[in-house]
N, CA, C and O of each residue as an XYZ file, in Angstrom:
424
protein
N      41.447     -9.508     29.456
C      40.404     -9.747     28.486
C      39.704    -11.049     28.846
O      40.352    -12.049     29.154
N      38.370    -11.030     28.805
C      37.591    -12.192     29.204
C      37.228    -13.003     27.964
O      36.542    -12.508     27.070
N      37.685    -14.231     27.915
C      37.423    -15.090     26.758
C      36.210    -15.984     26.955
O      35.836    -16.706     26.031
N      35.582    -15.963     28.125
C      34.444    -16.837     28.391
C      33.112    -16.160     28.122
O      32.067    -16.735     28.426
N      33.114    -14.955     27.560
C      31.913    -14.186     27.268
C      31.102    -13.869     28.514
O      29.880    -13.740     28.441
N      31.755    -13.743     29.638
C      31.084    -13.355     30.871
C      31.314    -11.863     31.082
O      32.402    -11.355     30.810
N      30.290    -11.161     31.567
C      30.491     -9.735     31.813
C      31.490     -9.536     32.956
O      31.541    -10.331     33.894
N      32.268     -8.483     32.866
C      33.272     -8.250     33.919
C      32.587     -7.938     35.252
O      31.513     -7.338     35.289
N      33.219     -8.351     36.325
C      32.683     -8.108     37.656
C      33.344     -6.865     38.236
O      34.542     -6.639     38.063
N      32.539     -6.068     38.925
C      33.044     -4.854     39.533
C      33.033     -5.063     41.046
O      32.041     -5.525     41.610
N      34.124     -4.724     41.686
C      34.258     -4.929     43.133
C      34.233     -3.573     43.819
O      35.043     -2.702     43.502
N      33.296     -3.382     44.770
C      33.212     -2.180     45.595
C      33.327     -2.589     47.058
O      32.481     -3.331     47.556
N      34.325     -2.134     47.732
C      34.534     -2.327     49.154
C      34.259     -3.752     49.609
O      33.536     -3.983     50.577
N      34.826     -4.663     48.922
C      34.723     -6.045     49.330
C      33.502     -6.774     48.787
O      33.404     -7.991     48.949
N      32.577     -6.080     48.155
C      31.403     -6.762     47.590
C      31.578     -6.883     46.079
O      32.236     -6.059     45.443
N      30.987     -7.905     45.536
C      31.047     -8.093     44.085
C      29.696     -7.764     43.467
O      28.652     -8.209     43.944
N      29.735     -6.978     42.399
C      28.535     -6.674     41.628
C      28.804     -7.077     40.189
O      29.901     -6.884     39.665
N      27.812     -7.625     39.580
C      27.967     -8.029     38.194
C      27.134     -7.093     37.326
O      25.983     -6.790     37.640
N      27.732     -6.645     36.237
C      26.996     -5.782     35.306
C      25.821     -6.553     34.722
O      25.919     -7.754     34.473
N      24.709     -5.855     34.505
C      23.583     -6.550     33.871
C      23.939     -6.911     32.430
O      24.550     -6.123     31.709
N      23.552     -8.093     32.037
C      23.855     -8.531     30.680
C      22.841     -7.922     29.723
O      21.652     -7.817     30.025
N      23.339     -7.529     28.577
C      22.460     -6.979     27.547
C      22.184     -8.056     26.522
O      23.084     -8.759     26.061
N      20.940     -8.161     26.185
C      20.572     -9.120     25.162
C      20.715     -8.455     23.797
O      20.304     -7.309     23.614
N      21.288     -9.160     22.861
C      21.431     -8.629     21.514
C      20.198     -8.923     20.672
O      20.167     -8.626     19.477
N      19.202     -9.496     21.288
C      17.954     -9.792     20.596
C      17.053     -8.567     20.687
O      16.760     -8.085     21.781
N      16.615     -8.069     19.540
C      15.768     -6.880     19.539
C      14.340     -7.275     19.880
O      13.905     -8.376     19.543
N      13.612     -6.393     20.540
C      12.224     -6.712     20.870
C      11.358     -6.738     19.613
O      11.656     -6.068     18.625
N      10.297     -7.512     19.668
C       9.392     -7.621     18.525
C       8.656     -6.302     18.339
O       8.098     -5.779     19.304
N       8.635     -5.741     17.114
C       7.913     -4.490     16.874
C       6.422     -4.645     17.164
O       5.858     -5.731     17.034
N       5.806     -3.555     17.554
C       4.403     -3.587     17.954
C       3.493     -3.989     16.792
O       2.525     -4.721     16.994
N       3.790     -3.520     15.585
C       2.943     -3.864     14.441
C       2.965     -5.367     14.186
O       1.946     -5.949     13.816
N       4.116     -5.992     14.382
C       4.221     -7.448     14.198
C       3.406     -8.159     15.264
O       2.714     -9.135     14.971
N       3.482     -7.678     16.495
C       2.675     -8.286     17.565
C       1.184     -8.152     17.284
O       0.414     -9.077     17.543
N       0.771     -6.984     16.745
C      -0.644     -6.784     16.419
C      -1.098     -7.724     15.305
O      -2.199     -8.271     15.366
N      -0.256     -7.914     14.289
C      -0.610     -8.824     13.196
C      -0.774    -10.242     13.726
O      -1.722    -10.936     13.357
N       0.133    -10.675     14.581
C       0.044    -12.024     15.150
C      -1.209    -12.147     16.009
O      -1.905    -13.161     15.959
N      -1.491    -11.118     16.792
C      -2.627    -11.158     17.715
C      -3.959    -11.205     16.973
O      -4.838    -11.989     17.330
N      -4.115    -10.373     15.945
C      -5.398    -10.259     15.253
C      -5.512    -11.132     14.006
O      -6.454    -10.962     13.233
N      -4.593    -12.050     13.791
C      -4.663    -12.908     12.612
C      -5.592    -14.094     12.824
O      -5.883    -14.831     11.881
N      -6.050    -14.280     14.025
C      -6.939    -15.404     14.296
C      -6.201    -16.729     14.310
O      -6.812    -17.772     14.082
N      -4.930    -16.714     14.566
C      -4.150    -17.940     14.617
C      -3.517    -18.337     13.301
O      -2.782    -19.324     13.248
N      -3.782    -17.596     12.237
C      -3.185    -17.925     10.938
C      -1.696    -17.608     10.908
O      -0.914    -18.325     10.282
N      -1.311    -16.546     11.577
C       0.095    -16.138     11.620
C       0.615    -16.495     13.007
O       0.106    -16.022     14.022
N       1.644    -17.344     13.024
C       2.081    -17.910     14.297
C       3.390    -17.347     14.831
O       3.639    -17.419     16.034
N       4.232    -16.789     13.971
C       5.505    -16.276     14.466
C       5.876    -14.973     13.768
O       5.159    -14.490     12.891
N       7.008    -14.419     14.178
C       7.440    -13.118     13.688
C       7.772    -13.137     12.197
O       7.485    -12.170     11.491
N       8.370    -14.222     11.709
C       8.701    -14.312     10.277
C       7.452    -14.282      9.413
O       7.411    -13.579      8.404
N       6.430    -15.044      9.803
C       5.188    -15.045      9.034
C       4.545    -13.659      9.042
O       4.011    -13.214      8.026
N       4.597    -12.979     10.182
C       4.034    -11.632     10.268
C       4.794    -10.669      9.369
O       4.190     -9.806      8.733
N       6.112    -10.809      9.311
C       6.907     -9.939      8.430
C       6.562    -10.170      6.967
O       6.425     -9.212      6.206
N       6.421    -11.427      6.565
C       6.039    -11.730      5.182
C       4.650    -11.182      4.871
O       4.418    -10.648      3.786
N       3.740    -11.314      5.812
C       2.394    -10.773      5.613
C       2.446     -9.267      5.416
O       1.783     -8.739      4.524
N       3.225     -8.567      6.236
C       3.316     -7.113      6.126
C       3.952     -6.680      4.807
O       3.529     -5.690      4.210
N       4.960     -7.413      4.353
C       5.570     -7.099      3.053
C       4.550     -7.288      1.932
O       4.454     -6.453      1.033
N       3.798     -8.372      1.982
C       2.759     -8.605      0.983
C       1.688     -7.535      1.020
O       1.209     -7.097     -0.026
N       1.309     -7.114      2.209
C       0.303     -6.065      2.359
C       0.781     -4.761      1.724
O       0.010     -4.076      1.051
N       2.038     -4.422      1.935
C       2.595     -3.193      1.360
C       2.624     -3.275     -0.163
O       2.305     -2.299     -0.841
N       3.001     -4.424     -0.700
C       3.038     -4.587     -2.163
C       1.644     -4.417     -2.750
O       1.475     -3.725     -3.754
N       0.642     -5.040     -2.134
C      -0.738     -4.912     -2.619
C      -1.210     -3.463     -2.516
O      -1.873     -2.965     -3.425
N      -0.877     -2.784     -1.420
C      -1.272     -1.381     -1.253
C      -0.637     -0.494     -2.322
O      -1.283      0.424     -2.828
N       0.612     -0.758     -2.666
C       1.283      0.027     -3.706
C       0.630     -0.212     -5.062
O       0.431      0.733     -5.826
N       0.295     -1.460     -5.371
C      -0.346     -1.769     -6.657
C      -1.702     -1.085     -6.758
O      -2.028     -0.509     -7.796
N      -2.493     -1.140     -5.694
C      -3.801     -0.480     -5.710
C      -3.631      1.028     -5.858
O      -4.396      1.668     -6.579
N      -2.648      1.595     -5.191
C      -2.393      3.033     -5.310
C      -2.030      3.418     -6.744
O      -2.488      4.442     -7.253
N      -1.208      2.595     -7.390
C      -0.839      2.878     -8.782
C      -2.054      2.831     -9.695
O      -2.192      3.665    -10.590
N      -2.937      1.857     -9.475
C      -4.166      1.793    -10.270
C      -5.000      3.049    -10.071
O      -5.546      3.590    -11.032
N      -5.099      3.512     -8.839
C      -5.913      4.693     -8.575
C      -5.277      5.966     -9.108
O      -5.979      6.843     -9.612
N      -3.962      6.079     -9.003
C      -3.284      7.303     -9.427
C      -3.233      7.409    -10.944
O      -3.555      8.457    -11.504
N      -2.834      6.343    -11.609
C      -2.658      6.411    -13.059
C      -3.917      6.052    -13.819
O      -3.943      6.180    -15.043
N      -4.949      5.613    -13.149
C      -6.229      5.354    -13.790
C      -6.139      4.367    -14.928
O      -6.404      4.719    -16.078
N      -5.772      3.143    -14.627
C      -5.659      2.129    -15.680
C      -7.045      1.627    -16.075
O      -7.413      0.488    -15.790
N      -7.784      2.474    -16.719
C      -9.109      2.138    -17.207
C      -9.284      2.842    -18.547
O      -8.536      3.761    -18.879
N     -10.268      2.406    -19.303
C     -10.496      3.036    -20.604
C     -11.212      4.356    -20.393
O     -12.155      4.452    -19.607
N     -10.758      5.352    -21.093
C     -11.365      6.668    -20.958
C     -12.588      6.764    -21.862
O     -12.609      6.221    -22.966
N     -13.592      7.458    -21.376
C     -14.809      7.627    -22.175
C     -14.528      8.619    -23.295
O     -13.765      9.568    -23.113
N     -15.139      8.402    -24.443
C     -14.903      9.336    -25.549
C     -15.468     10.717    -25.224
O     -16.388     10.865    -24.420
N     -14.890     11.712    -25.872
C     -15.305     13.090    -25.656
C     -16.746     13.273    -26.134
O     -17.132     12.768    -27.188
N     -17.525     13.997    -25.351
C     -18.926     14.236    -25.715
C     -18.994     15.132    -26.952
O     -18.179     16.039    -27.122
N     -19.961     14.869    -27.797
C     -20.155     15.656    -29.013
C     -20.730     17.007    -28.621
O     -21.715     17.089    -27.888
N     -20.102     18.064    -29.118
C     -20.574     19.398    -28.779
C     -21.240     20.095    -29.971
O     -22.083     20.970    -29.777
N     -20.876     19.722    -31.184
C     -21.410     20.386    -32.365
C     -21.864     19.357    -33.402
O     -21.438     18.202    -33.378
N     -22.742     19.802    -34.318
C     -23.254     18.934    -35.389
C     -22.122     18.377    -36.251
O     -22.150     17.216    -36.661
N     -21.161     19.195    -36.508
C     -20.080     18.793    -37.402
C     -19.180     17.716    -36.795
O     -18.429     17.064    -37.520
N     -19.247     17.519    -35.461
C     -18.435     16.498    -34.797
C     -19.056     15.109    -34.862
O     -18.397     14.124    -34.530
N     -20.298     15.017    -35.278
C     -20.991     13.727    -35.319
C     -20.620     12.998    -36.611
O     -20.745     13.559    -37.699
N     -20.165     11.747    -36.491
C     -19.828     10.983    -37.708
C     -21.065     10.775    -38.590
O     -22.195     10.769    -38.103
N     -20.826     10.606    -39.897
C     -21.919     10.487    -40.872
C     -22.846      9.306    -40.583
O     -24.064      9.434    -40.709
N     -22.281      8.150    -40.195
C     -23.128      6.972    -39.973
C     -24.086      7.176    -38.794
O     -25.182      6.614    -38.782
N     -23.684      7.964    -37.821
C     -24.576      8.257    -36.695
C     -25.534      9.381    -37.076
O     -26.696      9.386    -36.669
N     -25.039     10.320    -37.851
C     -25.858     11.456    -38.287
C     -27.081     10.982    -39.076
O     -28.166     11.548    -38.942
N     -26.907      9.953    -39.892
C     -28.010      9.438    -40.710
C     -29.079      8.760    -39.861
O     -30.241      8.709    -40.265
N     -28.714      8.244    -38.703
C     -29.669      7.522    -37.859
C     -30.429      8.444    -36.902
O     -31.408      8.015    -36.291
N     -29.999      9.699    -36.762
C     -30.656     10.612    -35.843
C     -32.004     11.088    -36.399
O     -32.119     11.402    -37.584
N     -33.010     11.137    -35.538
C     -34.294     11.718    -35.990
C     -34.148     13.233    -36.192
O     -33.292     13.855    -35.564
N     -34.964     13.824    -37.050
C     -34.814     15.255    -37.360
C     -34.949     16.154    -36.129
O     -34.298     17.198    -36.075
N     -35.742     15.801    -35.171
C     -35.920     16.646    -33.992
C     -34.661     16.737    -33.144
O     -34.366     17.793    -32.583
N     -33.925     15.653    -33.046
C     -32.688     15.647    -32.261
C     -31.602     16.434    -32.992
O     -30.827     17.164    -32.375
N     -31.558     16.276    -34.304
C     -30.536     16.968    -35.100
C     -30.644     18.485    -34.928
O     -29.627     19.177    -34.896
N     -31.857     18.999    -34.817
C     -32.051     20.436    -34.688
C     -31.639     20.960    -33.306
O     -31.363     22.152    -33.165
N     -31.593     20.106    -32.300
C     -31.216     20.570    -30.950
C     -29.705     20.687    -30.758
O     -29.250     21.334    -29.814
N     -28.924     20.068    -31.642
C     -27.464     20.105    -31.529
C     -26.959     21.380    -32.191
O     -27.296     21.642    -33.345
N     -26.151     22.187    -31.481
C     -25.673     23.451    -32.067
C     -24.633     23.213    -33.164
O     -23.988     22.166    -33.212
N     -24.488     24.179    -34.019
C     -23.521     24.136    -35.115
C     -22.339     25.033    -34.766
O     -22.488     26.022    -34.048
N     -21.151     24.673    -35.287
C     -19.946     25.472    -35.078
C     -20.050     26.812    -35.811
O     -19.471     27.806    -35.372
N     -20.770     26.842    -36.901
C     -20.750     27.991    -37.790
C     -21.924     28.927    -37.621
O     -22.093     29.819    -38.453
N     -22.738     28.783    -36.607
C     -23.873     29.702    -36.410
C     -23.476     30.857    -35.576
O     -24.297     31.733    -35.305
């Protein structure tokens, strides 16, 4: 057992070959490299790019929720019949407009 953290050496016919060492460092993902490249110098390292991407995802989810659930006031239902018009509005209507609105009971 090797306690010096050196890769074991393999001997073939009097020659020594050393196994290639594997790095335990993972390569930087392409999306992180793109964020760093196109940030204009604002994002300088991988950690900053990761935080930016997490923030971007959170903002995208919030905007999606606004669009899906429609967090806005709904417009009132359009009046279809004379009987649906409240009295205070009915009194202010000119006679010509009142006659153009259909009645439920005709």
